[in-house]
C-alpha positions as CSV (number, residue, x, y, z in Angstrom):
1,M,15.2,-38.5,76.5
2,K,17.3,-40.7,74.4
3,R,15.0,-40.7,71.6
4,G,14.9,-36.8,71.4
5,E,18.6,-36.8,71.5
6,A,18.8,-39.3,68.5
7,L,16.2,-37.2,66.6
8,L,18.4,-34.1,67.2
9,S,21.5,-36.0,66.1
10,S,19.7,-37.0,62.9
11,V,18.7,-33.6,62.1
12,V,22.2,-32.4,62.6
13,R,23.7,-35.0,60.3
14,S,21.1,-34.4,57.5
15,A,21.3,-30.5,57.6
16,A,22.4,-28.7,54.6
17,D,24.3,-26.0,56.5
18,A,27.6,-26.4,58.4
19,I,26.9,-26.9,62.3
20,I,29.9,-26.8,64.6
21,G,30.0,-27.2,68.3
22,C,32.6,-25.5,70.5
23,D,33.5,-25.6,74.2
24,A,33.9,-22.4,76.2
25,E,37.5,-22.2,75.1
26,G,36.7,-22.4,71.4
27,R,37.8,-25.8,70.7
28,I,35.7,-27.7,68.3
29,T,33.5,-30.4,69.9
30,A,31.0,-31.3,67.2
31,W,31.3,-31.2,63.2
32,N,28.4,-32.3,61.0
33,P,28.8,-33.8,57.5
34,A,27.8,-30.4,55.9
35,A,30.7,-28.7,57.8
36,E,32.9,-31.6,56.3
37,R,31.5,-30.7,52.8
38,I,31.9,-27.0,53.0
39,Y,35.2,-26.6,54.9
40,G,37.1,-29.6,53.6
41,Y,38.1,-31.1,57.0
42,R,36.9,-34.4,58.2
43,S,35.6,-34.5,61.8
44,D,38.7,-36.4,63.2
45,E,40.8,-33.7,61.8
46,V,39.3,-30.9,63.6
47,R,38.0,-32.3,67.0
48,R,39.6,-30.5,70.0
49,R,41.3,-27.9,67.7
50,P,40.6,-24.2,68.1
51,V,37.7,-22.9,65.6
52,T,39.7,-19.7,65.0
53,M,42.0,-21.8,62.8
54,M,39.3,-21.1,60.0
55,Y,39.2,-17.4,60.9
56,P,40.9,-15.1,58.2
57,T,43.2,-12.5,59.7
58,D,41.0,-9.6,58.5
59,V,37.7,-10.8,60.3
60,F,39.5,-12.4,63.2
61,D,38.8,-10.0,65.8
62,R,35.3,-9.2,64.8
63,D,34.1,-12.7,64.6
64,W,36.0,-13.7,67.9
65,Q,34.0,-11.0,69.6
66,V,30.7,-12.3,68.2
67,F,31.8,-15.6,69.5
68,Q,32.3,-14.3,72.9
69,K,28.9,-12.5,72.9
70,A,27.2,-15.7,72.2
71,L,29.2,-17.3,75.1
72,R,27.8,-14.7,77.4
73,G,24.3,-15.4,76.2
74,I,23.8,-12.1,74.1
75,P,22.0,-12.8,70.8
76,T,24.1,-12.2,67.8
77,G,21.5,-12.6,65.0
78,Q,22.9,-13.5,61.5
79,H,26.0,-11.8,59.9
80,R,28.0,-12.4,56.8
81,T,31.6,-13.1,57.1
82,V,34.2,-15.7,55.5
83,R,36.0,-18.8,56.6
84,L,39.1,-20.6,55.4
85,R,38.8,-23.9,54.0
86,K,41.3,-26.8,54.5
87,D,43.1,-25.8,51.2
88,G,43.4,-22.4,52.3
89,T,40.7,-20.8,50.0
90,R,38.0,-18.4,51.4
91,V,34.3,-19.5,51.6
92,P,31.7,-16.8,52.2
93,V,29.1,-17.6,54.8
94,R,26.1,-16.4,56.5
95,M,26.4,-17.3,60.2
96,S,24.3,-17.4,63.4
97,F,25.6,-18.1,66.9
98,A,23.8,-19.5,70.0
99,P,25.0,-20.5,73.4
100,I,25.1,-24.3,74.7
101,E,23.6,-24.5,78.1
102,G,24.2,-27.1,80.6
103,V,21.7,-28.9,82.9
104,D,22.2,-26.2,85.5
105,G,21.8,-23.4,83.1
106,S,25.3,-22.2,82.8
107,V,26.8,-21.8,79.3
108,R,29.2,-24.7,78.4
109,G,30.0,-23.5,74.8
110,V,28.6,-22.0,71.5
111,V,27.1,-23.7,68.6
112,S,27.4,-22.0,65.1
113,V,25.2,-22.6,61.9
114,A,26.8,-21.5,58.5
115,H,25.2,-21.4,55.3
116,E,27.4,-21.1,52.4
117,L,26.9,-18.1,50.2
118,T,29.1,-18.9,47.2
119,D,26.3,-19.3,44.9
120,E,24.4,-16.3,46.1
121,I,27.3,-14.2,46.0
122,R,28.0,-15.0,42.5
123,S,24.4,-14.4,41.9
124,E,24.6,-11.1,43.4
125,A,27.7,-10.2,41.6
126,R,25.9,-10.8,38.3
127,M,23.1,-8.7,39.5
128,V,25.4,-5.9,40.6
129,A,27.2,-6.1,37.4
130,V,23.9,-5.8,35.4
131,L,22.8,-2.9,37.8
132,Q,26.1,-1.0,37.1
133,A,26.1,-1.7,33.4
134,T,22.6,-0.6,32.6
135,P,22.4,3.0,31.1
136,D,19.4,3.8,33.2
137,A,19.9,5.8,36.6
138,I,18.7,3.2,39.3
139,I,18.2,4.1,42.9
140,G,16.6,2.3,45.9
141,V,14.6,4.3,48.3
142,D,13.4,3.2,51.7
143,R,10.0,4.1,53.5
144,D,11.6,7.5,54.6
145,G,12.4,8.3,51.2
146,R,16.1,8.2,51.7
147,I,18.4,6.5,49.0
148,V,19.9,3.2,50.2
149,F,21.8,2.3,47.0
150,A,22.5,3.9,43.6
151,N,24.2,2.5,40.5
152,S,27.1,3.9,38.6
153,S,24.9,5.4,36.0
154,C,23.6,7.9,38.4
155,E,27.0,9.6,38.3
156,R,27.1,9.8,34.6
157,L,23.5,11.0,34.2
158,L,23.0,13.2,37.3
159,G,26.6,14.1,38.2
160,Y,26.5,12.6,41.8
161,H,29.0,9.9,42.9
162,Q,27.2,6.9,44.3
163,D,28.6,7.8,47.9
164,E,26.9,11.1,47.6
165,L,23.6,9.8,47.0
166,I,23.5,7.1,49.9
167,G,21.3,8.7,52.7
168,R,20.1,11.6,50.4
169,Y,16.5,12.2,50.3
170,A,15.4,10.9,46.8
171,R,13.0,13.9,46.1
172,T,15.9,16.0,45.8
173,L,16.9,14.4,42.5
174,F,13.7,15.7,40.9
175,A,12.5,19.2,39.6
176,E,11.3,21.2,42.6
177,E,7.7,21.8,41.1
178,D,7.3,17.9,41.0
179,R,8.6,16.9,44.3
180,A,5.4,17.1,46.4
181,G,3.5,15.0,44.0
182,L,6.3,12.4,44.0
183,V,6.5,12.3,47.7
184,E,2.6,11.9,48.0
185,L,2.9,9.1,45.5
186,R,5.7,7.3,47.4
187,E,3.9,7.5,50.9
188,R,0.7,6.0,49.1
189,L,2.8,3.3,47.6
190,F,4.4,2.3,51.0
191,T,0.9,2.3,52.7
192,D,-1.2,0.6,50.1
193,A,-0.3,-2.9,49.3
194,R,-2.6,-3.1,46.2
195,L,-0.5,-0.4,44.7
196,Q,2.8,-2.0,45.3
197,A,1.8,-4.9,43.1
198,E,1.6,-2.7,40.2
199,T,4.5,-1.3,38.2
200,R,4.1,2.4,37.4
201,T,5.9,4.3,34.6
202,L,6.1,8.1,35.0
203,R,7.3,10.9,32.8
204,T,9.8,12.8,35.0
205,R,12.4,15.5,35.1
206,M,15.4,14.9,37.3
207,M,17.7,17.5,38.5
208,R,21.3,17.0,37.8
209,K,23.9,18.0,40.3
210,D,24.7,21.3,38.4
211,G,20.8,22.2,38.5
212,T,20.1,21.3,34.8
213,L,16.9,19.3,34.4
214,L,17.0,15.8,32.6
215,P,13.9,14.7,30.8
216,G,13.5,11.1,31.8
217,E,11.1,8.0,32.0
218,T,11.0,6.4,35.4
219,R,9.8,2.9,36.3
220,L,9.0,1.9,39.6
221,S,9.2,-1.5,41.0
222,W,9.7,-3.3,44.6
223,Q,12.6,-5.1,46.2
224,D,12.1,-7.1,49.3
225,E,14.7,-6.7,51.8
226,P,15.0,-8.0,55.5
227,G,14.6,-4.5,56.9
228,G,11.4,-4.0,54.6
229,P,10.5,-3.3,51.0
230,L,12.6,-0.9,48.9
231,L,11.0,1.2,46.1
232,V,13.3,0.8,43.2
233,A,13.2,3.8,40.6
234,A,15.0,3.2,37.2
235,T,15.2,6.4,35.3
236,R,15.8,6.4,31.4
237,D,17.3,9.4,29.9
238,L,14.9,10.9,27.3
239,S,17.0,13.7,26.3
240,E,18.0,12.2,22.9
241,L,14.4,11.2,22.4
242,H,13.3,14.8,23.3
243,R,15.8,16.2,20.9
244,A,14.5,13.7,18.3
245,E,10.8,15.0,19.0
246,E,12.0,18.6,18.6
247,R,13.7,17.8,15.3
248,L,10.5,16.0,14.2
249,R,8.3,18.8,15.3
250,A,10.5,21.1,13.4
251,L,10.3,19.0,10.3
252,L,6.6,18.8,10.7
253,E,6.3,22.5,10.7
254,A,8.8,22.9,7.8
255,V,6.9,20.6,5.6
256,P,4.7,22.5,3.2
257,D,2.1,19.8,3.2
258,A,-0.8,19.7,5.8
259,I,-0.1,16.9,8.3
260,T,-3.0,16.0,10.6
261,G,-3.2,13.2,13.1
262,I,-6.6,11.4,13.5
263,S,-7.6,9.4,16.4
264,T,-9.6,6.2,16.5
265,D,-12.8,8.2,17.4
266,G,-12.1,10.4,14.2
267,R,-10.8,13.5,16.3
268,I,-7.8,15.7,15.3
269,V,-4.9,15.2,17.7
270,L,-2.2,16.5,15.5
271,A,-2.0,19.5,13.1
272,N,1.2,21.3,11.6
273,Q,1.3,24.9,10.1
274,G,0.8,23.3,6.6
275,T,-2.7,22.3,7.9
276,E,-3.3,25.9,9.1
277,R,-2.3,27.2,5.8
278,L,-4.6,24.8,3.7
279,L,-7.7,25.1,6.0
280,G,-7.3,28.6,7.4
281,Y,-7.9,27.5,11.0
282,P,-5.6,28.3,13.8
283,R,-4.2,24.9,15.4
284,D,-6.3,25.4,18.6
285,Q,-9.5,25.5,16.7
286,L,-8.7,22.1,15.0
287,L,-7.3,20.0,17.9
288,G,-9.8,17.9,19.4
289,Q,-12.6,18.5,16.6
290,P,-14.0,15.9,14.5
291,Y,-12.2,15.7,11.1
292,A,-15.5,15.1,9.4
293,R,-16.4,18.9,9.9
294,L,-13.5,19.7,7.3
295,L,-15.4,17.7,4.8
296,P,-18.7,18.5,2.4
297,D,-21.7,16.7,3.7
298,E,-21.8,14.4,0.4
299,E,-18.2,13.1,1.1
300,R,-18.4,12.3,5.0
301,E,-19.8,8.9,4.7
302,R,-17.3,7.7,1.9
303,V,-14.2,9.2,3.6
304,A,-15.4,7.8,7.2
305,R,-15.8,4.3,5.4
306,I,-12.2,4.3,4.0
307,V,-10.7,5.8,7.2
308,A,-12.3,3.2,9.2
309,G,-10.9,0.6,6.8
310,V,-7.4,1.8,7.4
311,F,-7.7,1.3,11.1
312,T,-8.9,-2.3,10.5
313,S,-7.3,-3.6,7.5
314,D,-3.8,-4.9,6.8
315,E,-3.0,-2.1,4.4
316,Q,-1.3,0.5,6.4
317,R,-1.4,3.2,3.7
318,I,-3.9,4.6,1.1
319,V,-4.2,7.7,-1.0
320,L,-7.6,9.6,-0.7
321,Y,-8.9,12.1,-2.9
322,A,-11.5,14.5,-1.3
323,D,-12.5,18.2,-1.2
324,A,-11.9,19.9,2.0
325,I,-13.7,23.0,3.4
326,R,-11.5,25.9,4.4
327,S,-12.6,28.4,7.2
328,D,-13.8,30.7,4.6
329,G,-16.1,28.1,3.1
330,V,-14.1,27.6,-0.1
331,R,-13.7,23.9,-1.2
332,V,-10.3,22.8,-1.9
333,P,-9.4,19.5,-3.8
334,T,-6.7,17.6,-1.8
335,E,-4.6,14.4,-2.2
336,N,-4.1,12.7,1.2
337,T,-1.7,9.9,1.9
338,I,-3.2,8.3,4.9
339,T,-0.7,6.0,7.0
340,R,-1.6,4.1,10.2
341,F,0.8,4.8,12.9
342,D,0.3,3.2,16.2
343,N,-3.2,4.0,17.4
344,M,-3.9,7.1,15.0
345,L,-3.6,7.8,11.3
346,L,-1.4,10.5,9.9
347,A,-2.9,12.1,6.8
348,V,-0.4,14.0,4.7
349,G,-2.5,16.2,2.4
350,R,-1.8,18.7,-0.2
351,D,-3.7,21.3,-2.3
352,I,-4.2,19.8,-5.8
353,T,-6.0,22.8,-7.1
354,D,-3.4,23.6,-9.8
355,R,-3.4,19.9,-11.0
356,V,-7.2,19.9,-11.1
357,L,-7.2,23.1,-13.1
358,V,-4.4,21.3,-15.5
359,E,-6.6,18.3,-15.9
360,R,-9.7,20.5,-16.4
361,E,-8.0,22.4,-19.2
362,R,-6.7,19.1,-20.6
363,A,-10.2,18.0,-20.6
364,Q,-11.3,21.1,-22.2
365,R,-8.7,20.7,-25.0
366,L,-9.7,17.2,-25.6
367,E,-13.3,18.5,-25.7
368,S,-12.2,21.0,-28.2
369,L,-10.1,18.5,-30.1
370,G,-13.2,16.2,-30.1
371,Q,-15.5,18.9,-31.3
372,L,-12.8,19.7,-34.2
373,A,-12.5,16.0,-34.9
374,G,-16.2,15.4,-35.1
375,G,-16.8,18.5,-37.1
376,V,-14.3,17.5,-40.0
377,A,-15.0,13.7,-39.5
378,H,-18.1,13.5,-41.6
379,D,-16.9,15.6,-44.4
380,F,-13.4,14.0,-44.5
381,N,-14.7,10.6,-44.3
382,N,-17.1,11.4,-47.2
383,L,-14.2,12.6,-49.2
384,L,-12.2,9.5,-48.4
385,A,-15.3,7.5,-49.4
386,I,-15.4,9.2,-52.6
387,I,-11.7,8.5,-53.2
388,S,-12.0,4.9,-52.1
389,N,-15.0,4.0,-54.2
390,Y,-13.7,5.5,-57.4
391,A,-10.5,3.7,-56.9
392,D,-12.3,0.5,-56.3
393,L,-14.3,1.1,-59.5
394,L,-11.2,2.0,-61.5
395,G,-9.3,-0.8,-59.7
396,D,-11.8,-3.5,-61.0
397,E,-11.5,-2.0,-64.7
398,V,-7.8,-1.7,-64.8
399,G,-7.3,-5.2,-63.0
400,E,-9.1,-6.7,-66.1
401,L,-6.8,-4.6,-68.3
402,A,-3.7,-5.5,-66.3
403,G,-4.6,-9.4,-66.9
404,A,-4.5,-8.8,-70.6
405,D,-1.7,-6.4,-70.8
406,P,0.3,-6.4,-67.6
407,G,3.3,-4.3,-69.1
408,R,1.1,-1.4,-69.6
409,W,-1.8,-1.7,-67.0
410,Q,-0.1,-3.2,-64.0
411,P,1.6,0.1,-62.8
412,V,-1.8,1.7,-63.0
413,A,-3.2,-0.9,-61.0
414,D,-0.5,-0.6,-58.4
415,D,-1.1,3.3,-58.2
416,L,-4.8,2.8,-57.5
417,A,-4.0,0.3,-54.8
418,R,-1.8,2.9,-53.3
419,I,-4.6,5.3,-53.5
420,Q,-6.9,3.0,-51.8
421,Q,-4.4,2.4,-49.1
422,A,-3.8,6.2,-48.5
423,A,-7.6,6.4,-48.2
424,Q,-7.8,3.6,-45.6
425,R,-4.8,5.4,-43.6
426,G,-6.7,8.6,-43.7
427,A,-9.8,6.8,-42.4
428,A,-7.6,5.1,-39.6
429,L,-6.2,8.6,-38.5
430,T,-9.7,10.1,-38.3
431,Q,-10.8,7.1,-36.2
432,Q,-8.0,7.5,-33.8
433,L,-8.7,11.2,-33.5
434,L,-12.4,10.2,-32.6
435,T,-11.2,7.4,-30.3
436,F,-8.8,9.4,-28.3
437,S,-11.5,12.3,-28.0
438,R,-14.0,9.7,-27.2
439,R,-16.4,10.4,-29.9
440,D,-16.0,7.3,-32.0
441,L,-18.9,5.0,-32.6
442,N,-19.1,2.5,-29.7
443,R,-21.2,-0.4,-29.4
444,P,-20.2,-2.2,-26.2
445,R,-20.9,-6.0,-25.8
446,V,-19.9,-8.4,-23.1
447,L,-16.6,-10.0,-24.2
448,E,-14.8,-13.1,-22.9
449,P,-11.1,-11.9,-22.9
450,G,-9.6,-15.5,-23.7
451,A,-11.7,-15.8,-26.9
452,V,-10.8,-12.4,-28.2
453,L,-7.0,-12.9,-27.3
454,R,-6.7,-16.2,-28.9
455,R,-8.5,-15.0,-32.2
456,L,-6.1,-12.1,-32.3
457,L,-2.9,-14.1,-31.8
458,P,-2.2,-14.4,-35.7
459,T,-2.5,-10.6,-35.7
460,F,-0.1,-10.4,-32.8
461,C,2.4,-12.7,-34.4
462,A,2.4,-10.7,-37.6
463,T,2.8,-7.4,-35.7
464,A,5.7,-8.8,-33.7
465,G,7.5,-10.3,-36.9
466,D,10.1,-13.1,-37.0
467,E,12.6,-11.5,-34.9
468,I,10.5,-11.3,-31.9
469,D,9.4,-14.2,-29.6
470,L,5.8,-13.9,-28.5
471,D,4.2,-15.3,-25.4
472,L,0.4,-15.3,-24.7
473,D,-0.7,-16.1,-21.2
474,V,-4.7,-15.8,-20.4
475,A,-5.8,-16.8,-17.2
476,P,-8.6,-19.4,-17.6
477,D,-11.0,-17.6,-15.2
478,A,-10.3,-14.1,-16.6
479,W,-13.3,-11.8,-15.8
480,P,-15.4,-10.6,-18.8
481,V,-15.6,-7.0,-19.9
482,L,-18.3,-4.8,-21.4
483,L,-16.6,-3.1,-24.5
484,D,-16.9,-2.5,-28.1
485,P,-15.1,-5.7,-29.8
486,G,-13.4,-3.5,-32.2
487,Q,-12.1,-1.1,-29.4
488,L,-10.6,-4.1,-27.4
489,E,-8.8,-5.2,-30.5
490,Q,-7.6,-1.7,-31.1
491,I,-6.2,-1.5,-27.5
492,L,-4.2,-4.9,-27.9
493,V,-3.0,-4.2,-31.4
494,N,-1.8,-0.8,-30.7
495,L,0.1,-1.9,-27.6
496,C,1.5,-4.8,-29.4
497,A,2.8,-2.5,-32.1
498,N,4.1,-0.1,-29.8
499,A,6.3,-3.0,-28.1
500,A,7.3,-4.3,-31.5
501,E,8.6,-0.9,-32.4
502,A,10.6,-0.6,-29.3
503,M,12.6,-3.9,-30.2
504,P,14.0,-3.3,-33.8
505,D,16.7,-5.7,-33.3
506,G,14.3,-8.5,-31.9
507,G,13.4,-9.4,-28.4
508,R,10.7,-11.1,-26.3
509,M,7.1,-9.7,-26.2
510,R,4.6,-11.1,-23.5
511,I,0.8,-10.5,-23.5
512,T,-1.0,-11.4,-20.4
513,A,-4.7,-11.4,-19.3
514,D,-5.7,-12.0,-15.7
515,N,-7.9,-10.5,-12.8
516,L,-7.1,-7.9,-10.3
517,R,-9.0,-6.4,-7.2
518,P,-6.7,-3.8,-5.9
519,A,-6.6,-3.9,-1.9
520,R,-6.1,-0.1,-2.0
521,T,-6.2,2.8,-4.4
522,D,-3.2,2.9,-6.8
523,P,-2.4,6.3,-7.9
524,S,0.3,4.9,-10.2
525,F,-2.6,4.3,-12.8
526,Q,-4.2,7.0,-14.9
527,P,-6.8,7.5,-13.5
528,T,-6.2,5.9,-10.1
529,A,-7.3,2.3,-9.7
530,E,-10.1,1.9,-7.2
531,A,-9.6,-0.2,-4.2
532,G,-12.0,-3.2,-4.2
533,R,-13.2,-2.9,-7.8
534,R,-12.8,-5.9,-10.0
535,Y,-10.6,-5.3,-13.3
536,L,-9.5,-7.4,-16.1
537,R,-5.7,-6.8,-16.1
538,L,-4.2,-6.7,-19.7
539,R,-0.3,-6.3,-19.9
540,V,1.9,-6.0,-22.7
541,T,5.5,-6.4,-21.8
542,D,8.8,-5.9,-24.1
543,T,12.5,-6.2,-23.8
544,G,13.2,-3.0,-25.7
545,A,15.2,0.0,-24.9
546,G,12.8,1.4,-22.3
547,M,11.8,4.7,-21.7
548,T,12.8,7.7,-19.4
549,A,10.5,8.9,-16.9
550,E,9.8,12.0,-18.9
551,T,8.9,10.1,-21.9
552,S,6.7,7.6,-19.9
553,A,4.9,10.5,-18.5
554,R,4.0,11.8,-22.1
555,A,3.3,8.4,-23.6
556,F,-0.5,8.8,-24.0
557,E,-0.4,12.4,-25.1
558,P,-2.0,13.0,-28.6
559,F,0.7,13.5,-31.2
560,F,3.5,12.9,-28.9
561,T,5.9,10.4,-30.7
562,T,9.5,9.3,-30.3
563,K,9.6,8.0,-33.9
564,A,11.4,9.8,-36.8
565,K,9.3,12.6,-38.6
566,G,6.7,10.9,-40.8
567,T,6.9,7.4,-39.5
568,G,4.3,8.0,-36.6
569,T,1.3,10.1,-35.8
570,G,1.6,10.0,-32.0
571,L,-2.3,8.8,-31.8
572,G,-1.9,5.0,-31.2
573,L,-1.3,5.2,-27.5
574,A,-3.7,8.4,-27.2
575,A,-6.5,6.3,-28.9
576,V,-5.9,3.5,-26.3
577,H,-6.2,6.1,-23.6
578,G,-9.4,7.3,-25.0
579,I,-11.0,3.8,-25.2
580,V,-9.9,3.0,-21.7
581,G,-11.1,6.1,-20.3
582,Q,-14.3,5.8,-21.9
583,A,-14.8,2.3,-20.5
584,G,-14.1,3.7,-17.0
585,G,-10.6,1.9,-16.8
586,C,-7.2,3.1,-16.3
587,L,-3.5,2.7,-17.5
588,A,-0.1,2.6,-16.2
589,V,3.3,2.5,-17.6
590,D,6.4,0.7,-16.0
591,S,9.6,1.5,-17.8
592,A,13.1,2.5,-17.5
593,P,16.0,3.0,-19.9
594,G,17.6,-0.4,-20.6
595,A,14.9,-2.4,-18.6
596,G,12.1,-2.6,-21.2
597,T,8.5,-1.7,-20.8
598,T,5.3,-2.9,-19.5
599,M,2.1,-1.4,-20.4
600,T,-0.9,-2.2,-18.0
601,V,-4.5,-1.6,-18.9
602,L,-7.1,-2.2,-16.3
603,L,-10.9,-2.6,-17.6
604,P,-13.7,-2.8,-15.3
605,A,-15.2,-6.5,-15.0
606,T,-18.7,-7.1,-15.7
607,D,-21.3,-9.8,-14.4
608,G,-22.9,-10.3,-17.8
609,E,-22.8,-13.3,-19.9
610,P,-20.1,-13.1,-22.8
611,V,-21.5,-13.1,-26.2
612,T,-20.3,-16.1,-28.3
613,P,-18.3,-15.8,-31.4
614,A,-21.3,-17.0,-33.4
615,S,-23.4,-14.3,-32.0
616,L,-21.0,-11.5,-33.0
617,A,-21.0,-12.8,-36.7
618,S,-23.4,-11.1,-39.2
619,P,-26.4,-13.3,-39.8
620,V,-26.7,-15.3,-43.0
621,V,-29.4,-13.6,-45.2
622,P,-30.7,-14.1,-48.6
623,R,-28.8,-12.1,-51.3
624,P,-31.1,-8.8,-51.9
625,S,-32.3,-7.9,-55.4
626,V,-33.1,-4.5,-55.0
627,I,-31.3,-1.9,-52.8
628,L,-32.7,1.6,-52.0
629,L,-29.7,3.8,-51.4
630,A,-29.9,7.3,-49.6
631,D,-27.2,9.7,-49.5
632,D,-27.0,13.4,-49.7
633,E,-23.5,13.3,-51.2
634,E,-23.6,12.8,-55.0
635,E,-20.3,11.3,-55.4
636,I,-20.8,8.8,-52.8
637,R,-24.3,7.9,-53.8
638,E,-23.2,7.5,-57.5
639,S,-19.9,5.7,-56.8
640,T,-21.6,3.2,-54.3
641,A,-24.4,2.7,-56.7
642,R,-22.0,1.7,-59.5
643,I,-19.9,-0.7,-57.2
644,L,-23.2,-2.4,-56.3
645,G,-24.4,-2.4,-60.0
646,H,-21.1,-3.9,-60.9
647,H,-21.6,-6.7,-58.6
648,G,-25.1,-7.6,-59.8
649,Y,-27.3,-5.6,-57.4
650,R,-30.2,-3.4,-58.7
651,V,-30.0,0.0,-56.9
652,L,-32.5,2.9,-56.6
653,T,-30.8,6.1,-55.4
654,A,-32.2,9.1,-53.5
655,H,-30.5,12.2,-52.5
656,D,-32.4,12.7,-49.2
657,G,-35.1,11.2,-46.9
658,P,-38.2,12.3,-48.6
659,S,-37.1,11.3,-52.1
660,A,-36.2,7.9,-50.7
661,L,-39.5,7.7,-49.0
662,A,-41.1,8.5,-52.3
663,L,-39.3,5.5,-54.2
664,A,-40.0,3.3,-51.4
665,E,-43.7,3.8,-51.9
666,Q,-43.3,3.2,-55.7
667,H,-41.1,0.1,-55.3
668,R,-42.5,-1.5,-51.9
669,D,-42.9,-4.9,-53.4
670,E,-39.2,-4.9,-54.7
671,I,-37.0,-3.3,-52.2
672,D,-35.1,-5.7,-50.0
673,V,-32.6,-3.4,-48.3
674,L,-32.4,0.2,-47.2
675,L,-28.6,1.5,-47.2
676,T,-29.0,4.9,-45.8
677,D,-26.6,7.6,-44.6
678,V,-27.4,8.7,-41.0
679,I,-27.0,12.4,-41.2
680,M,-28.8,14.0,-44.1
681,P,-30.8,17.3,-44.6
682,R,-34.6,17.3,-44.0
683,M,-34.8,13.8,-42.7
684,H,-32.0,11.8,-40.8
685,G,-31.5,8.2,-41.5
686,G,-33.1,6.9,-38.3
687,E,-36.3,8.6,-39.3
688,L,-36.3,7.4,-42.7
689,A,-35.4,3.8,-41.6
690,A,-38.5,3.9,-39.2
691,R,-40.9,5.1,-41.9
692,V,-39.7,2.7,-44.6
693,T,-40.0,-0.2,-42.0
694,D,-43.4,0.8,-41.5
695,L,-44.0,0.7,-45.3
696,I,-42.1,-2.2,-46.1
697,P,-42.2,-4.8,-43.0
698,G,-39.1,-6.9,-43.0
699,V,-36.8,-4.8,-45.1
700,R,-33.3,-4.9,-43.9
701,V,-31.8,-1.5,-42.7
702,I,-28.0,-0.7,-43.0
703,Y,-26.6,2.7,-41.9
704,M,-23.6,4.5,-43.6
705,S,-21.9,7.2,-41.6
706,G,-18.6,9.3,-41.8
707,Y,-19.5,10.4,-38.2
708,A,-22.6,10.2,-36.6
709,E,-21.7,9.8,-32.9
710,P,-23.9,12.7,-31.6
711,L,-27.0,11.5,-33.3
712,L,-26.2,7.8,-32.5
713,D,-26.0,8.8,-28.6
714,T,-29.7,10.2,-28.8
715,E,-31.2,7.4,-30.9
716,P,-30.9,4.0,-29.3
717,S,-32.7,2.6,-32.2
718,Y,-29.5,2.8,-34.3
719,A,-27.8,0.0,-32.2
720,A,-30.3,-2.5,-33.7
721,A,-29.0,-2.2,-37.4
722,P,-25.4,-2.7,-38.9
723,M,-23.3,0.4,-39.4
724,L,-21.1,0.7,-42.4
725,E,-18.4,3.3,-41.5
726,K,-17.0,5.5,-44.3
727,P,-14.8,5.2,-46.0
728,F,-15.5,1.4,-46.7
729,T,-14.1,-1.0,-48.9
730,T,-16.0,-2.9,-51.6
731,A,-15.2,-6.0,-49.6
732,N,-16.8,-4.5,-46.4
733,L,-19.8,-3.4,-48.4
734,L,-20.4,-6.8,-50.0
735,R,-19.8,-8.6,-46.7
736,I,-22.3,-6.6,-44.8
737,L,-25.0,-7.0,-47.5
738,G,-24.4,-10.8,-47.2
């Protein structure tokens, strides 16, 4: 017995709650250390004093009645109240009372256990503050579906004061047609413990006090209470979101472009009026359908691969060009900006029929220009060749006279030099026309960009002049390209000349070459740069005055120039455009007034091995003794023969293929070189070369041409022999002969 009492005493002393014993009159008989800590009184200060000294006036009567019930042996349960500390402050507690019985079973007094609620009430206050501060309407619902608490946002959103909601059925706060389903859901949640563990989010419509509906999103959770769990419903007002969605829908319908949503499984989940106009289908015939049905059969695999890539790649936006099939079967060319948005793609498409027609007309104009250029190039270059050859012949003779009598003959020599320069400018103009229209002579080879750029550095410096600082930066691993060496040089020199002309007062020019593999299609280039393709990127940047957007857009147009009249042809950048397009590349201009200009050229990279500079050079051959010269233009034939004769060559001339073949048969043991025009009546140069080669094995063949591109395209054998383009200078003629 004594051991049990000792154990009980130990428990009372170590308890965290205040334990107080009182006799039947309410005088304190026992006081544990926790009571001393909570109330501030020592045990000796309270012994035999009335416990009611700690009862605040506002709870005195109620709590004394609870004490009397316990004294009569009536269970009191737990209830919340307050007590006064020694310093007069109030302390919130949760108390329980029990009678103290004697040996004979009579009630001798009352014992109370008080748990301090200061921290809990503080925490509850914080929770209540949060509950009241949240903009969502929050209600607690019991098993019967009645509201047991509501926060202040309910009044703001629904128009009900909090007191009006307590005890009200929660279903009355929702639209009438939704109530039955919500009641069924509540009953299932209260009876199925597995569902209680899940938080559900519902789209709901709450009914305000004035009868209007509030679109909302209701989130359900659970709160454990002594009387049983409560279903907590927090509803967020989606009115503004709905208004934004309505504005967005209105905007989608107002946009003239076709806006289509595509799900991950390739089906159409969104379509606006623009889509209906573009495709001719009503919306209900598009929604849920595979987007592939709108594409031509040959496009479906390519487009599916690109669309799948947008879903899986880091790039969230691409531009896709594809034909679409209208409801009437007509193919419509479209440009589509495709953007990944959450778990679907948004495709903004537009009909580019007009643009395609413009480009087609432009291509037709280019073709017409090319035909015109090709038609006149042969005769024009032949005329220039005649002028150039006779100017060279006169130049040689007048040069000797000028040496003996410079006062009389040097002006004549200068005039002849100007004639020769004019002939060369005319030849360059013809070449630019042919290049722009993609009808120039093209002999592509695998080129190493670094070697070409370093070889051209002196030319770049001369083009830039002393007032412009020039930087050249070539990536050591720059990819090789397949291009005619002269065309690559023409691209670079034209871009440098254009940059230098933009800086008449000096500045800085930067030439760079590096590699680029675009992660996505880039419509800023003409034509669009392809995603994933390997390109050599050439950039020429200047610090000049820059260009307006209108000027930049026309930079590559033929005959367009911003230079003063008579100082430019407007064909330099047009020629660059022609070369790059012929090579399968693309161009871009980045410029703004006052910000300088960057011209960017992308050329397709190749896996071929670059040719070495040595292999590009003309082979060293023995000096020929007899040359068979065939050309149907008498002036060219005679002037070229005189130039060759003047430099020690013996020349046999023929006005067409058959006569040249007859001379070859007569002098087969003497002829070392066949120098023949390509386009001649009765027998073209390729056929003549083949027959002379059969007759004289080992004879060197050199072609001349003012414009032979159509014939060269159909005769691959021409690529094996050197080509001397008319008009040519004496120096070029002698160099190619060796």
